[in-house]
N, C-alpha and C positions, 0 to 999 in steps of 0.2 A: 424459489428457483430451484430446479433439479441440475444435476451436475452436467447434462448434456447442452442444456440452455446455458450454462455458464461458460463451456468452452467453445461452443459454437458462437458466442457473441463477439468475437474477434473479428468482426467483418469490416472492420476500418472505418466505413462510411466516411470515405475520402481521407482517413488520416495517412501519414507518409508509410511508405513502404507496403508492400503487398502482404494483407492480412490473411493468415491460413489458420484453419482449425487445427487442434492437437492431432486429429487424425492424419494432417500432412506434416506433423514434427518430424524431422529426421537431423538429430545431431549425435552421430554415432560415437563422438568421443565424451559423451555425457551418459551415464547410466545411473537410474534412479531405483528406489526400492521404499515399500512401506510395510510397516508390521508392527506388532504388540512388543513393547521393550519392558512394560511393567509398572508403569505409571498408573494407567486408568484401569478400572476394574473390569473383571468379566472379559477380559481378552480383547477388549476394544484398541483398534489401532490407534497407536500414539507416538510412531516414530517414522520421520522420512529422512532418507538418505540419498544424497545426491554426490556422485563420485565422477572424477575427471579422470581421462586416461593418462594425462600428464600433469606436472604442475602448471599452475595457472594464474595468471596475473589477476589480481583481486582490488578492488575499490569497494568502500562502504560508508554509509551514513548512518549515525546512530541518534538515539534519543539525546534531547538536551536536558531531559530530566536530571537532577542532581541525585536523585536516588536512583542508582543504575544497578542492574542485575550482575550477577557474576559473569554470565555469559556475555553481556555487552562489554564487561571490562575484558574479557579475555579475546573477544572477536576484534575489538577496536585496537587492543596491542598489536595483534597479528597484522592488521592493514596498516596500523602507524609504521610498523618495522618493515613494510614492504614484502611481507612473506608471500610466496607462492603458494597456492591453494590447491589440494588434491581432492578434498571432500568436505561437505557441509552435511552436519546432522543436526535435525530439528527435531526436538521432542515436545508433545504437548500434554497439558495437565498440571505442570508444575513450573512455575516461573524462575525458580532459584534465585529469587530476589528477597533480600534482606536476611540473609542466612550466613553472613559473615566469611570467614576464611574458609570454613567448611563448604561454603557452595563455591568458591573459586576451584578448590580442590575436586568437587564433584565433576566440574565442567571440565578440568583437565584430565580427569580419568577416563571421561568418555573419549576425549579426543585421542588419548593414548591408546585405548582400546580399538577404535575406528582404524588410528594409524597402523596398529600392529595387524588388524586383519587385512588390510589393504597395502601392506608393505611400504609404508611412507613414514616421515616423522610426524609426532605428534603436533608439530608447529605448522604442519601443511593441512591439519584439520581445523575446521571451526565449528564449535558445537553452540547451538541456540537453543532456548527453551521458552516456554510460554505457558501460562495459566495461572495458577493460584499463587499469590505473594505471600511470603513468609513461611512456608512449609519446607524443611529440610528436603533435599532431593534424594539423599542416601544413594549414590550411583552404584555402589558396590554391587546391589541387588539387581542392577539393569545392565551389568557387563554381560552375565551369560547369554542374553539375546541378542547380542551385536552380532555374532556370529552368523544367525539365521538372516538377519538383515542384510549383511554383506552378501551372503550368498544368494540373495534373491535379486540382486541388482540386474537391471535389463536397460537397453536402449530404447524401448518401446514407448510409443507415445500414451498407451495404457499405464506403464509403471510411472511416467511423469504425472499423470492425473491421479494415480492412486496416493503418490507422495504428497500432492497439494491437498488430498483429502485428510491426510494422516496430520498434517500440520494444525487442523481445524481446532478450535476450543467451542465458543458460540456461535461460531458460523454455520449457515444452513447448507452452503454449497462450497465447493472448492474453487479457487479463483486462478485463471490462467490467461495468458496473452501471447500471442506470436506475431511477429512481423519478419517478412522475407525482403531482404535490400539487394538490389542489383546496381552497381555504380562502377564506371570505369572498367568494365569487364569483370569486375569481380562480383561474385555473389556470396552473400552471408546470411546469417540469421540473428534476430533478437528474440529470446523467449524468457518469459518469466512466470513464477508462482508467487502467491500471497496469501496470507490469512490475516482476518480481522474483521470484527463486527462491532465491537464496543469499545470503550476507551480510547475513543478516536479523536484527534485533535492534532493540528500541525506541531511541529518540532518533537518528534513526529507523532504517531499515534501508537495504539496497543495493536500493532501489526509487525509481521516479519514477511519480507520479500527477498527472493532470490532470483536474478535475472542472469541469463548467459548469452554470450554470442560467440560466435567461431571466428570473427574476424580478430586480427592481431592488432592490439594497441598496447602502448605503454601504461604503466600504472597513473602516470601524470595525466594522459588523456583519459583514462577511463574515470578518474575522479572528476575531473572537469565536467565531464559528459553527465556523470551522476548526479553530481550537485544540481547542474541546469535542470535535469529531468525532474529531480525531486521538487524542485522550487515550484512547479506547477502542477504537480499531482499529488504526492504523498503529502505535502505541506500545504495542500490546498483543499483539505477535506476535514469535516468534523461531524461525528455523530453526536457526541455528548459533552465535548469540551474538556475532557479529560485525557492526560496524557499517562504512558507507561514507562517504568523502568528497565523494558525490554526491546523498544523499537529498534528494527535494524532492516537495513536494505543493503545487500551485496550486489555487486556486478562482477562478474568473473568473465575474462576473455582467454578462451583457449588458444586461438590464433591458427586453428586448422584449415581455416578458410583462406588464409594468408593474410598479409598485411592490408590496411587501407590503401587504395591507390594513391599516389601523390599527384593528385588534379590540380590544376590551376584554380586558384582561389578557395582552396580547401573544400570543395565541392562534394568529396567523398566521406569527409568527417562530418560536415552538415547533413548529409544524408542518413548517417550513422545516428547522429543526434536527434533527427526527426523521429527515426524508427523508435529509438530507445525512448523518447519522451512519448511516443504513441503507446508504447507498451505499459509504461507506469501509469500512464493517464488512464488506460485501460483498466488496470488493475485497481487503481484508486477509485474509479467508477464503482467497478463491482464491490469494494468494501462500504461505499456508501449505500449501495442497493441493498445489501446484506445487513445494514444497521440495525442492531438487536431490536426487534418488533417493529422495523420500519415499514410504513404503507405508501411513502411519498418519497420520491428523489428531487431534490430542489436544488437548480442551478442559479447560483447568484452572480450576476454580471455588474461589477461596479466600474462606472466611468466617471472622469471628470474630476479625479481625486488631485489633490495637491501634489502627493508623492505617492510612490509604490506602497512605501509603508503606510500611508493613509488608506490608500486602498485595501488593502490586506486588513487593516484595523476595523475598518468599517464592515467588510464582508465578516469576518470573524465574529463580532458582536452580534451581527444578525442571525448567523448560522448558530450560534450558541443560546440565543435568548429561548428560554423554556416558555414564554408567551409566545413569541413567534412559532415556534416548532409545535406547540400544542394547537395552536389555531389551524395550522396546516393538518394536523391529525383529524381534528373534529370538523374540517371542511368548512371553517367559519371565516368568512371573507372579512379580514381586519386588517387593513393597511396601517392603521394607526399604531400598531405594535411596531411595524418594520420602520416607519419614520421616527417613533420613539428610540428604538435601538440605534438607528443611525445617529441621532441627536446626541446620544451619550457615549457614542464610540469613542470620542476624542478626536475624530477626524475632522479636519476642516471642511466646512461646508457652507454654501450661500443658500440659505431658506428660500430667496427669492427665485433662484434658478434651478434648485433642487427637483428633479422629477423622478417618478416611481411608476413601474408597470409591473402588473402581476399576470403571468399567462397572457401577455400581450395586451393586456386592458391598462389603459392610462389612469392612474389613481390620484396622482399627485403633481401639481404644477403652479408654479407663480405663488407658492407660499399658502396654497389651500387645497384641501382634498376636492376631487371631481365627483360628481353624481355619477353611479354606475348601475346599470339596470341589475335587478335582483336575480332574475334568471341566468344572466350572462355570468354574474358573480359565482353562483353556484355552480355553473356548467365549468368554470375554469378550477375551482376548488376540487371538483370530482375527478379531475386529471390526476394520474400516476406519477408524471413527470411535470413539474412547472418550472418555467422560467421567470426569475425575479430581477428586473432590470432597473438601475438607479444611477442617476447622474446627480453628483454631488455639487457640480457647478463651480468648482475650486481650483481646477487645472487640467492637466491632459493626462494624468496616469489612469490605469485601469487594471482590474484583474478578474480571473473567474474563480469560483470557490463552490465546492459542492456540499450538499448537507442533506439530512431527511428529517422527518417529523419524529415527535417524542410521543410515544404511545403507552397504553397500559402494559403491554407485553415488555416493554423496555424495563419497567419498574418491577415486574415479576420476575424476569430474568436475573436482574442484578440484585433482587432481594433475596434470591435463593442460591446466589452462585456458589457459596461454598458448602451449603447443605444439601 
């Protein structure tokens, strides 16, 4: 998928807030830049910088992998301390994970250099890294290039798209989403970028995302809203079942559009929450569509679960089953693999009430598989996007989950990742 498709794909399709393409992006208090900082070879763009015109309230969600990169330790510490943020630097090509005390020093060196260039404290800068694990970053060699990066800062939509592209590792297109929100006489925006294509699984995934809003909210409000948005977006996707030491989602609120109106019943906050969730879900879907080597986008809809945890458990096991994923790649209509995955998921289910439909075709009910015309089955499996619906017959909880197929290219990409 090319970049124009990726950035024009934020058309909402009924999502909350008015969706606008990046050509309509206007947030003058945010400037962006992309450039070569010295990590990747041959001058390939490997750094993205997002700079705010004033100290900005920041919330964050980070990987739950116990093996955490130096940049996650640094960024989560700033969020935990309630630091206002002036800039976010993202470098690509080196994860700075498993690099010991030197890795943390490298992250802080980059924060200090960006802060010096922008005239702010190092503690107002977050530096995130993504790429190969276990290789020393050696930030000293990167510092001389920071000046060119800060000099290139621009408020244009083209600069934002270039920054999204600079974050990429095995991604094939830059990922962005924008929603415009008008509520109670106030007008504001939610805009985000993300990277990620492989090592993708809930809690979180090998992905980085930075989301901005010009509404004014407290850190408590921001953190609550981000937690809710992540639950149904970045924590509801899987490409390969693996998680990373670098996963980070940041949400920054500049406040230049003014505070959210104090409306009866919290309607303004609800509208903001819906727009934020729509942006995060849009970005999460783009990550799955760009899954390393992916040819199919699969939406799992689980209903009738005994609990929300059971719904997530069932969806996650189906989404990560190599047998299920390869069947979709080979366009092999094989519902037995899905039922078997549900059966071993650990989620409560009533086999007599369990139902399964693939691409709108009912394939299982009342404890038995149903006959399906071969031509109809083949037509379903040829679709690029397929919805799989199941009712576990055990309760009222439900969830949606997004995944992709597992292909030869996935093996090739990851078999050659460091070489």
